[in-house]
VOBA-1610 file (N, C-alpha, C; in pm, whole numbers, padded with zeros to 5 digits, always signed):
BEGIN
Met+10351+12700+07082Met+10342+12821+07133Met+10387+12788+07265Ile+10476+12859+07310Ile+10495+12846+07471Ile+10491+12979+07547Lys+10402+12974+07639Lys+10323+13123+07678Lys+10416+13112+07845Ser+10418+13199+07923Ser+10478+13229+08002Ser+10392+13118+08140Asn+10267+13210+08113Asn+10195+13091+08192Asn+10182+12933+08209Leu+10235+12873+08079Leu+10280+12758+08088Leu+10421+12693+08194Ile+10463+12755+08201Ile+10595+12769+08307Ile+10553+12744+08464Ala+10522+12594+08492Ala+10490+12523+08626Ala+10615+12616+08731Pro+10547+12550+08863Pro+10619+12657+09001Pro+10712+12578+09008Cys+10796+12434+08923Cys+10898+12356+08940Cys+10998+12427+08826Gly+10914+12483+08757Gly+11050+12486+08619Gly+11003+12404+08523Met+10882+12340+08514Met+10861+12283+08412Met+10792+12344+08263Asn+10820+12294+08161Asn+10741+12363+08051Asn+10682+12314+08011Cys+10537+12341+08054Cys+10426+12226+08012Cys+10365+12225+07851Ala+10388+12345+07826Ala+10398+12335+07673Ala+10488+12188+07589Leu+10584+12129+07668Leu+10641+12068+07611Leu+10599+11908+07659Cys+10475+11875+07762Cys+10427+11784+07823Cys+10385+11716+07740Leu+10333+11567+07735Leu+10235+11491+07653Leu+10116+11543+07679Gly+10098+11552+07792Gly+09961+11590+07822Gly+09943+11748+07792Tyr+09994+11818+07737Tyr+09914+11926+07682Tyr+09938+11931+07560Ile+10008+11845+07481Ile+10037+11845+07326Ile+09931+11756+07265Arg+09887+11652+07384Arg+09784+11514+07276Arg+09643+11622+07275Glu+09559+11595+07192Glu+09457+11655+07115Glu+09322+11563+07232Lys+09341+11467+07272Lys+09203+11410+07355Lys+09217+11418+07500Asn+09104+11510+07557Asn+09166+11549+07716Asn+09332+11623+07751Arg+09321+11710+07685Arg+09426+11798+07645Arg+09436+11864+07794Cys+09538+11873+07824Cys+09595+11958+08013Cys+09612+12106+07934Ala+09599+12161+08030Ala+09567+12335+07996Ala+09710+12361+08069Gly+09790+12280+08140Gly+09896+12294+08190Gly+09878+12319+08394Cys+10004+12304+08455Cys+10014+12317+08574Cys+09886+12426+08646Arg+09898+12548+08568Arg+09838+12697+08625Arg+09718+12701+08530Gly+09629+12594+08502Gly+09562+12616+08367Gly+09469+12515+08491Asp+09359+12538+08384Asp+09219+12421+08479Asp+09260+12347+08476Glu+09208+12234+08577Glu+09235+12096+08607Glu+09169+11978+08520Lys+09130+12070+08457Lys+09027+11941+08376Lys+09144+11907+08252Gly+09103+11755+08264Gly+09225+11698+08169Gly+09388+11710+08219Met+09400+11731+08281Met+09529+11728+08419Met+09509+11585+08430Pro+09659+11563+08423Pro+09677+11401+08456Pro+09679+11448+08629Thr+09614+11298+08688Thr+09600+11312+08824Thr+09765+11357+08896Tyr+09859+11285+08871Tyr+10003+11299+08890Tyr+10027+11504+08944Cys+09983+11573+08840Cys+09962+11658+08803Cys+09897+11766+08905Gly+09764+11718+08885Gly+09673+11797+08989Gly+09699+11753+09092Thr+09749+11679+09167Thr+09808+11664+09307Thr+09953+11695+09325Cys+10011+11743+09265Cys+10146+11817+09263Cys+10187+11867+09385Lys+10283+11789+09481Lys+10322+11845+09617Lys+10370+12027+09589Met+10437+12013+09474Met+10553+12137+09448Met+10444+12234+09424Lys+10338+12198+09320Lys+10253+12336+09282Lys+10135+12364+09421Glu+10147+12262+09488Glu+10024+12318+09604Glu+10102+12402+09693Cys+10250+12323+09716Cys+10326+12380+09808Cys+10329+12558+09803Ala+10375+12574+09654Ala+10412+12718+09587Ala+10294+12785+09605Lys+10185+12741+09613Lys+10004+12804+09601Lys+10038+12856+09722Ala+10051+12756+09802Ala+09972+12779+09951Ala+10055+12893+10011Lys+10223+12900+09933Lys+10318+13000+09996Lys+10313+13138+09971Gly+10232+13146+09833Gly+10208+13275+09738Gly+10300+13282+09636Phe+10381+13164+09637Phe+10497+13192+09517Phe+10471+13129+09351Lys+10543+13236+09279Lys+10502+13187+09149Lys+10582+13053+09107Tyr+10719+13074+09167Tyr+10810+12964+09131Tyr+10884+12910+09292Cys+10909+12800+09259Cys+11003+12751+09368Cys+11102+12805+09410Phe+11172+12843+09328Phe+11324+12958+09348Phe+11304+13069+09473Glu+11148+13084+09483Glu+11124+13217+09583Glu+11142+13179+09704Cys+11132+13014+09728Cys+11122+12998+09879Cys+11270+12983+09962Asp+11261+12977+10075Asp+11400+13009+10112Asp+11481+12823+10120Lys+11382+12749+10098Lys+11452+12633+10102Lys+11471+12546+09979Tyr+11449+12615+09893Tyr+11504+12585+09711Tyr+11626+12544+09737Pro+11705+12443+09645Pro+11553+12327+09627Pro+11607+12227+09718Cys+11436+12210+09743Cys+11390+12126+09827Cys+11410+11983+09787Met+11362+11899+09870Met+11352+11746+09798Met+11297+11694+09708Leu+11132+11762+09744Leu+11069+11766+09602Leu+11118+11795+09439Val+11158+11931+09453Val+11239+11995+09330Val+11337+11890+09337Lys+11430+11883+09395Lys+11566+11808+09345Lys+11537+11645+09298His+11417+11597+09392His+11393+11427+09345His+11317+11436+09177Val+11241+11550+09111Val+11212+11585+09012Val+11272+11589+08906Asp+11380+11710+08953Asp+11483+11748+08858Asp+11601+11639+08827Lys+11569+11545+08953Lys+11673+11397+08879Lys+11611+11340+08805Arg+11486+11318+08819Arg+11401+11181+08709Arg+11401+11280+08570Tyr+11370+11405+08566Tyr+11380+11405+08448Tyr+11552+11452+08332Arg+11610+11462+08421Arg+11760+11472+08385Arg+11790+11341+08313Thr+11722+11255+08445Thr+11804+11112+08362Thr+11741+11075+08269Arg+11579+11089+08241Arg+11484+10999+08182Arg+11480+11096+08034Tyr+11494+11235+08043Tyr+11432+11352+07960Tyr+11526+11444+07911Gly+11615+11490+07967Gly+11733+11552+07928Gly+11701+11686+07946Met+11600+11749+08089Met+11595+11859+08084Met+11585+11853+08265Ser+11636+11959+08320Ser+11661+12012+08455Ser+11550+12131+08518Met+11490+12086+08603Met+11377+12164+08676Met+11486+12296+08738Ile+11592+12238+08813Ile+11652+12306+08873Ile+11751+12417+08752Glu+11772+12383+08688Glu+11862+12505+08550Glu+11717+12539+08502Asn+11602+12516+08486Asn+11510+12569+08410Asn+11488+12725+08519Leu+11457+12684+08662Leu+11464+12794+08759Leu+11569+12866+08762Asp+11701+12822+08798Asp+11805+12953+08781Asp+11794+13001+08683Phe+11773+12983+08537Phe+11768+13094+08415Phe+11693+13172+08466Ile+11554+13119+08501Ile+11445+13227+08515Ile+11445+13335+08628Lys+11513+13271+08744Lys+11554+13370+08841Lys+11660+13472+08798Ala+11779+13470+08689Ala+11909+13464+08677Ala+11852+13592+08572His+11734+13535+08439His+11714+13606+08357His+11592+13707+08275Gly+11512+13637+08395Gly+11361+13661+08353Gly+11307+13547+08300Ile+11132+13534+08294Ile+11046+13421+08236Ile+11069+13510+08067Arg+11085+13609+08047Arg+11102+13608+07886Arg+11201+13558+07792Ala+11308+13559+07870Ala+11450+13541+07849Ala+11443+13351+07849Phe+11377+13319+07944Phe+11327+13181+07938Phe+11274+13088+07813Val+11165+13172+07833Val+11036+13113+07716Val+11122+13112+07560Lys+11227+13226+07531Lys+11280+13242+07417Lys+11361+13185+07375Lys+11452+13112+07514Lys+11564+13002+07504Lys+11479+12884+07483Glu+11338+12811+07585Glu+11289+12693+07526Glu+11236+12719+07399Lys+11165+12811+07341Lys+11154+12803+07201Lys+11233+12787+07130Ala+11377+12782+07129Ala+11488+12777+07009Ala+11501+12637+07052Arg+11537+12594+07159Arg+11586+12436+07221Arg+11482+12330+07158Trp+11322+12331+07178Trp+11222+12278+07175Trp+11164+12263+07073Thr+11205+12368+06925Thr+11158+12348+06845Thr+11207+12238+06702Cys+11129+12149+06639Cys+11230+12037+06599Cys+11292+12126+06477Lys+11368+12082+06444Lys+11483+12116+06343Lys+11440+12064+06221Ser+11339+11961+06198Ser+11300+11928+06069Ser+11163+11987+06013Cys+11046+12017+06118Cys+10932+12060+06056Cys+10887+12210+06139Gly+10957+12226+06186Gly+10927+12323+06295Gly+10834+12347+06425Ala+10764+12212+06454Ala+10668+12157+06507Ala+10773+12196+06692Met+10664+12190+06773Met+10715+12198+06924Met+10762+12022+07015Leu+10842+12019+07042Leu+10883+11890+07062Leu+10823+11830+07206Cys+10806+11739+07214Cys+10763+11662+07326Cys+10882+11623+07435Val+10890+11652+07583Val+11023+11626+07646Val+11007+11499+07656His+10886+11414+07640His+10900+11283+07712His+10884+11190+07616Arg+10898+11216+07486Arg+10943+11132+07327Arg+11060+11137+07302Pro+11105+11058+07234Pro+11243+11083+07171Pro+11267+11140+07041Val+11122+11104+06961Val+11079+11175+06798Val+11049+11268+06788Cys+10979+11351+06719Cys+10902+11487+06692Cys+10771+11438+06705Leu+10676+11442+06763Leu+10498+11380+06743Leu+10460+11410+06609Asn+10515+11528+06526Asn+10432+11569+06407Asn+10559+11500+06284Cys+10662+11499+06289Cys+10711+11429+06185Cys+10821+11313+06204Gly+10843+11283+06272Gly+10879+11159+06376Gly+11088+11157+06318Ala+11085+11301+06331Ala+11215+11332+06337Ala+11298+11305+06502Gln+11446+11230+06479Gln+11470+11234+06604Gln+11493+11369+06668Arg+11443+11361+06817Arg+11459+11499+06873Arg+11596+11532+06879Asn+11641+11666+06927Asn+11757+11737+06913Asn+11759+11826+06991Pro+11788+11848+07145Pro+11921+11740+07194Pro+11829+11572+07176Pro+11919+11475+07174Pro+11822+11346+07182Pro+11822+11327+07318Met+11720+11232+07347Met+11688+11186+07457Met+11787+11121+07495Pro+11825+11099+07680Pro+11942+11030+07777Pro+11928+10895+07725Val+12022+10836+07708Val+11982+10643+07765Val+11936+10660+07877Pro+11841+10591+07914Pro+11813+10553+08051Pro+11909+10438+08143Thr+11975+10465+08214Thr+12006+10348+08311Thr+11959+10306+08420Lys+11949+10207+08445Lys+11885+10147+08580Lys+12006+10143+08641Thr+11994+10175+08783Thr+12039+10138+08904Thr+11944+10056+08998Arg+12034+09990+09087Arg+12000+09910+09157Arg+12034+09903+09329Ser+11991+09968+09409Ser+12063+09927+09522Ser+12083+09833+09602Lys+12210+09792+09610Lys+12175+09658+09715Lys+12164+09655+09842
//
């Protein structure tokens, strides 16, 4: 189940994160208790920045989208087919309830009805291919 408090300041839907889905040392999401939270989430600069400025979402900042948001957005678009900036822009335009409804439709397994994991190419419940499929990673090296 996706709840609005599972949407991080950066636009990440924590309900789709492997850390939240796993059974052992389950993470409560970016807005939850830090027990079980992966280290990189617990020390997230975007989360701390939003908290320090009193913002619920990064789009409330006059520097949005800052380099931190752009960096994580690029990584998630490239590796997982999700855009934090698109998420935040949708929330800003349509509200959190509409976003949660859209996310529920997008990230529900068409085969078994379980929530999909953004970090895995198949449903963790039934093994069906994720739809939309995960992007094929491309490696680029700067010369």
